[in-house]
N, C-alpha and C positions, 0 to 999 in steps of 0.2 A: 648349768646343767644339773639335773638331779641324780642323786645316787639311788641305788635300789632300796635303801632304807626309807626313801621318801614315799614308796608305794603304800597306799592305804587299802586295807582289806576289809570289805564289807560283805557279809553274806557269802555268796558263791563267786564273787569276782575279785580278781587281783589286778591292779593297774599300777604300772610304773610309767612315769612320763618325763617330759621336758617342758620348758616354758610354753605357754599357750597364748594364742591371740585373745585379746579382750572380746573380740566379736568374730566367731568362726563363720565361715561361709559353707564349707563342706568337709566331710571326712572322706578319706579314701581307704578302703580295705582291699587287699589283694585276694584274700579269702573272705568269706562272708558268713556271719553268724545270724541265724534266724531269731528275731525277737518280734513280739507283737507290736512294740512301740518303743519310742525313745524320746524322752523330753529332757531338755537341758536348760539349766539356768545358771547364770553367772552372778555372783553376789559379792559384795564387799565383805571380807572376812572380819572386818572390825565390828560388824554387827554381832551382838551376843547370840543371836539365833543360829548362826552358822555352827556353833559348837554343839548344837542339838541334832546335827545331821544324822548322827548314828541312831537316834531314837525317833523313828518316823512319826510316832504319835505326838511327839512334842515339837516337831519341827514347825516353825512359823515361817511364812514366806517373807523374805527380806523386802523392805520397801524403800531402799535407798535409790537415788537417781542413777547409781552405778549398776543397778541390778536389772537384768532383762531376761526374758524367756524366749526360747525358740524351739521349734520342733523340726525333726529331721525326717526327710523323705529318702526312699530308695531311688537310685537311678540304675535299674537293673542292667546287667551286662557290663557296666563300667566298674561296678563295685563302689561307686561314689554315693555319698549321702549328703544331702543338703537341706537346710531349713527352708520351709515354705513361707514362714512368716515370723516376725518378731513381735513380742507383746510386752510392753513395760510392765514390770511386776507391781508398779503402783496401782495398776488397774485391777489387781487381784486383791480381794479383801484380806486384810491381815488375819492371821489365825489359821489359814489353810496350810496343811502340810503339803509337801511336794507332790505326793501321790494324788491328793485332791485336785491340785492344779492340773495334773494330767487328765484325771477322770472328767473334769469339766471341759477339757478341750475336745473330747470326743474324737480324737484322731486315732488312726490305726496304721502306723508305719511298720514296715517289715524289711529286713534284709537277711540274706542267707549266707551260709558258709559250707564248704565242702568237707569240713572235719569238725569234730566236737570241741577241739581246742584250737586256739590261735597261737601258733608258735612262731616267733619272730615276726608277728604281725606289725604293720606300721600303719599309722593314720596321719593324714596331713590336715591341718586346719588352716585355711587361708583367710585372709582379712576380708570381711564383708565391707560394704561402703560404711563410712563413719567410724571404722575401727580406729582407735586412737593410739595404738601401740604397734610395734613391729616385731612381735614375738612369734614363735613357731612352736609346733607340738609334735611329739612322737609318743604313740601308745604302744607298749610292748608287752609281750608275755601275758596276755589276757586269756583267762580260761573261764569257761562257763559250763557248768554241769547240768545235763538234762535232768528235769524233775524239779529244779528250783523254780519257785513261783515268783520270787521277787529278788532283786539285787540292786544295790546302790553303790556308787563309788564316787569319790571326790579327789580332785588333784589340787594341791597348792600351786598357785600361779603367781609369778613375780614379774612385774613390769619394769621397764627401764626407769620409771619415775618412782620406784619403790612403793607403789601402791600395792596392797596385798589383796588377792582375789582367790576364790575357790571355785572350781568348776564342778558342779554337782550334777550328776546324771541319774535320773530315776528311770529304771528299766522294768517294764512289766513283761515278763517272759511268757511265751506261749506255753500251754500245757505240754508235758514231755512228749506226748504222742504226736501232737501237731508239729512240735519242734523237730522231732526226729524225721518227720516226713520231709520238711524243707531242707534239712541238712543233706538229704540224699539227692537234691535236685542238681542236675548237671548245670554248669554255668551257661546261660543263654548266650549265643553268639561267640563263644570262646574260640572256636576254630575257624572263624571267618577271616578270609584274607582282606587286604585293603581294597582289592578289586571287587570282591563280593560285597563289601560294605557300601562301596560307591554305587554299585548296581542296585542294591536294596534300598539305599537312600533315595535314589531316583524313582524306583518303582513305587515306594511308599508315598512319596510326595505327590506323584502324579495321580495315584488312586485317591489320595486325600483331597486333591483339587475337585474331584467329582462331587464330593459331599459338600464342599464349600459353594461351588457354582450351581449345583442342581438342587439345593434346598430352598424352599419358598420362604421369603422374608416374613410373610404374614402368618404362616402356619408352622413353619419348621419342617414340613413334610419333605422327604427326599424323593425326587423323581425315580421312577423305575428304571429308566434308561435315558441315554443321550447319544449324540453323534460322536464318533471317535475324535473328531477335530475340536470338540468342545462347543461352548455356546449353549444357549437355552432355546430349544425349539418348541413349537406349539403344534397341537394337532391331536388326533385320536389316541396315539400311543404316548406321545411325549408330555402330555399334561397329566398323565396318571402317575401318582406317587405310590410307593410301596411302604407299608409299615415295617417290613423286614429291613429294607434299605435304610429306613429312618433309624432303626435300632443300630445298624452298623454305623450310620452317620453320627449318632450321639457319641458312640465310642471313638469315631474318627476325630471329633472335635477335641476330645481329651488328648488323643495322641498328638494332634497338631499343636495344641497349647504346650504340651510337654516338650516338644522339639523346637518351639519358637516359630513354627510355620504360620501361626496366627496368634495375635495377642490374647492373653488369658481372659481379658475382659470381653473380647469379642466372642471367644468360645463360650463363656458364661452366658452372654446375651443370646447366642444361638440355642443353647441348651434350654434356657428359660422360655424362649419362644415356643419350642416344641412341647415342653412340659405343660405350659399354660394351655396350649391348644388341646392336648390330650386330657388334661384334668377338667377343662371347662367347656369345650366346644365340640370335640370330636364325636360323631355318632357312634354309639356303642350298644351292646346288649349284655347286661350283667357284668359290665366292666371289660368285655372283650371287644376288639375293634375289627373293622372291615379290612380285608387283605389289601385292597386298592382303593385309593381316594383321589379325588381331584386335588392337585397340589395347591391350588389357590383357595378353594372353598372348603375342602375336607369332605365334600359329599361323596357318597359311594359311587363307584364307577363300575361298568361292565357287569352289573348285577352280581357282583362277586360275593363270596361268603364271608361271614364272621369267621376268622381263621384262628384256630387255637395255636398252631405252631408259629405263625407269623406274629401274633400277639406276644408269644414267648420271646421271640428274637427282639422285638421292640423293647420288652421289659428288661432283657439282658443289657441292652444299651442304656436304658434309663438307670438301672442299678449301678452300672459302671460309672456313668456321669455323676451319680450321687456320691460314690466313693471318691472320685477324683476331686470333686468340689465338696469335700467332706465338711468344711466349715461354713458352707453357705446354707443358711436356714431355709430360704425360699426354695432352693433346689431340693433340699431334703424333704421339705413338707410336700411339695408337689409330687416328687417321686413316690413318697409313702402313700399319698392319696391314690395315685394311679394303681400302684401294685396292690394295695389293700382292698381296692374295689373289685378286682378281678375275682369272679366267683368260680373257682376251680371245681367246686362240688357240683355246680350247675352243669358244667361241661362233662361231667361223668354220665349224664343222661341216663340215670337209673342203674348204671353199672357200679359195682362196689370199688373197682380199682382202675379201670381203663378209661382214658379220656377220649372224647369224640374228636373228630377232625375239624368240625365246624358246624355252622348253623346258617340257614337262609331264612329271611323273614317271610318268604313266600311258601316255603315247604317245611321249615323246621330243621331238625338236626340232620346232618349228613349221615347216611347209613354206613359209615366207616369209622373205625376206631384206631387209635395208635396202639396196636396190639402186637407189633413185632419191631425188632430193632431197625431204627432209621436215625434221622436227626433228632429224635424225640427226647433225648436225655436232658436237654436244656428245659424243655416243657415240663417233664416230670419232676426235675429238681426244684423248679420254681413253684410247682403246684404243692409239693410236699412241704416246702419251706414257707408257704403262704402264711402271713400273720393272722389273716381273718377267715380264710376259706380253705384250709389245708385239706388235702386228700391223704389217705393212709400211707405210711412209709412202705407198706407192703406192695403198693402200686409199682414201685421200682422193679420188683421181681415178677410182676404179673405179665409183662410183655415178653414175647418169646425171643430166644437167641438161637438162630439157625446157623449151624456151622457150614462152611464151604471149604473145599480144598481145590486149589489151582496150582498145578505143578507141585512145588514144595511149600506152598504157602497155605497155612491153615488159619482161618479166622472166622469171626461172626459176620454173617452176610445179611444185608437188609434189602438192597436193591443195587442195580448196576451203577448209577451215577456216583462219582467219588465224593460229591459234596456231603452225602449222608454221613460220611466218616469224619467230616471236618467241622461242621457248624457249631455243634455243642462245645467242641474243644477250643473254639475261638475265645470263649470266656472261661469255661471250667478247666481248672488245672488238674487233669487226671494223672499227671506223671507220677509213677511209682506207687500207684494205688491199685488195689485189686479187690474185686467183690468178695465178700466174706462167704458167699454161698456158691455152691457148684453151678456152673463150671469155673468159677473163680476168675472171671474175665478181667484182664488188664486192658482197659479201653484205649489207653494211649498206645500201647503196643499193638492193639488190634488195628488201629488206624495206620500205624507204621506198616504193618503187614499188608493191609488192604491197598495201600499206595504202591508198595513194591509189586504186589500181584498185578495191579493195573499196568504198571510199567512193563512187566513181563508180557502181559496180554498184548499191548501195543507193539512190542518188539516182534511178537509172533505173527502180527498182522502185516509185517513188512513186505512179505511176498505179494500180498494183495494190494497193499497201499504203501508204496515205497517212501512216502513222506514220513511215516513212523520209523523211529530208530531208537537206539539206546539213549540218544541225546535229545530227541524231539518226540514227545509223547504227551498224552493226557486227554481224557474224555470225561465230561460230566454234563449235566443239563445245560443247554446253551441254545443260541440261535443256530440255524442251519439254512441252506437254500430252500428247504421245505417248511420252514417255520421253526418254532421253538420245540425242541425235542428233549425228553428226559432219557438220555442215552448214556452208555458207559460199558463197563465190563471189567473183569469177567463176572458171570459166564458170558459166552458169546452173544453179542447183540446184533441181530440182522439189520438193524437200522444204520449201524456204523458204516460210514462211507469214506473214511480217511481224514475226516475233519479233526483238527487239533484245537483243543479248548485250553488256553493258557491258565485259566483259573484252577484247573485240576492240579497241576504240579505246584502252582502258586499257593493254593489253599493247603497244601501239605508241606510247605516250607518248615513248619514247626515240628513235623514228624520226620521228614527225610531231607534234611538240608542239602546234603551232598548231591543226591540224585535230582532233587527239584531245582536247585540252583543251576546245575549243569544244563538241565532242560531249558530253563528260562533264558539263560545267557546265550545258549546256542541258538535258540529260536530267534532271539533278537539279533544276533550276529548274522544269521543267514538271511532273514527276511526284512530286517531293519525297519525303515519308515513305512513300508507297505502295511505292516501290522502293528507298529508301535507308534502311538500318537500322543495327543494331549493328555489323555488319561491313562497312558500305558498301553497294554496289549488290547487289540480288538477282542471282542467277546469270543470270536471263533474265526478260524480260517481253514481252508483246505489246500495244502501244498501240492496236492495231486491235480487239482482242477484250476487253481488260481483264484478261487472264490475267497473274498475277505468280507467279513461282516462290517457293515457301516456303523454299527452301534456298539456301545458298551452297556453293560447291565449292572445296576447298583449292587445287588447282592454278590455278584461275582467279583467286583472291585472291592467290596467289603471284606470278603473272606481272604482276598489277596492281601489287603492292608493289615488285617488283624493277625493273620498267620505270620506275615513277615515281621510285624512288630513283636510278636511273641518270640520269634526266633532270635531277633537282635537284642531285645531288651527284657522280654517277659512282662512288659508293662500291663497289658490287658489282663493277663492272668493275675497279676498282683493286685490290681484295682478291684476286679470282680470278687476275688477270694477274700478281700478284706471285709466283706459283708458277713457279720456274725451269724445271721440266720442261715446263710449258704453253708458256712463251715460246719455249723451244728447239724444241718441236715445231711451233709456228706457223711458225717460220723454215724448218724441215726440209721442211714440205709446200709451201712456196713462197707463203705469203700475204704478199706483198711490199708495202712502203710505196709509195703512189702519190706521184708528183711533185705539188707544189703547182700548182694551176691558174693 
């Protein structure tokens, strides 16, 4: 064991520890500290270069057979960190300092903490395969001060064979402003019970199966809908693929690989199939894609529009996959090609700030713009962040924000369906950020309030539709006995007939976990297999009439999966927000971090 005098202080970090495994598999932190990245290498201390660790400019990368490099990932919600790959340092040219090794890896890991200092923090390093010793590690009393740009620390490590090693960690910290934001993030999934987790595991996995089973092997396109019992159907409706569902699907593959529901190699293959199709074969206009395509051929179906919002949802999935497979050059290249080709300036259609909703080859631009709050935030963020065709940052404030009050709930209203408050949040982490301009909207809290307002609205409809209650509620765009309807509330919607749409509370799991989980679990308990099948909940059902939709819809399963994943792990938020262009744009448009209450 080491005494406190063995701690080595470099820059802004103090570390004291115990013996360390020669090959770590993961770290566990019970609280979490937000860092942009973490690169670790283990080197034989007999090498003279190790003595230069304190002088970064002079540090040479060790090249002994005993040295290796690994990088650490976040496993959100668990507080665990684990390396995604090991790389012998012999493959790195001598002369690189440790920071250069990191920069060339182009990784961007992060993990968070609830306080600015780690008091009585512990970390466990477990043996990876091939570890040759039986040592263990504890890291205590580490403090990291906001505003520090870099810090390094090393630990002397002694093995039972008396070989001497040093564990050197090179840490590139986030800017103080970004770091402060993440420090305030509540731990995802912290208050879930074991029963909650079991339910959410099943719900997520069933939704994930849709994207595995309903994606075409030749194009990677994900079908718009499928039968609740599963299987691939053909016909007018079921051969049509949705690019929005495909965006959710690309994110789903990353989620599945992370949880071991699908081999990482298969997830990579599926991502590449879709990216190659969109980069090389998909019909497009100025980089924008048709809303619906034939799943097998990619041809336009139903004379649909080139859709700006659906292309944005596709891009969100593409950029998420790019970050998840951050070391894959082909995925990165294809993703960059697709995103850089989208001409956001063309979609302005002569306006300085406001984007058009779409374009038809027969008639040109749709005479409607994204001019008021809806699910548009993902579209405008990607447009402002565009590397080749950006629109002005001022565009973020060009669309209107109309307030509404329902009972005691006050929030920005766009339309009745609840999904408009959910889709952008599936990828963008708005938590604890507020617009710098009046009315200084906190969009995450706005979606919380909108969800609670809809729950209250459904409860108030109980006298007309007894199927609604405090525990069973939710209305958003969905199938109905009359066809597909864009319904919801408040304000009151005359089309509402008592139908329950499970993706409404499911899509708000990341906002209102207590109320949404209660609704979903009670809905499943009461109605069971009548409405819960191979892919989870049917798209909609009416407890008052007995009607149950025979289909599930890709985008509804997509928001269910991503919202549940963000609640439990925060994975999708973490992956998407690793994009440097996205983070920079969030700062440019003035989504500032709120002070801790």
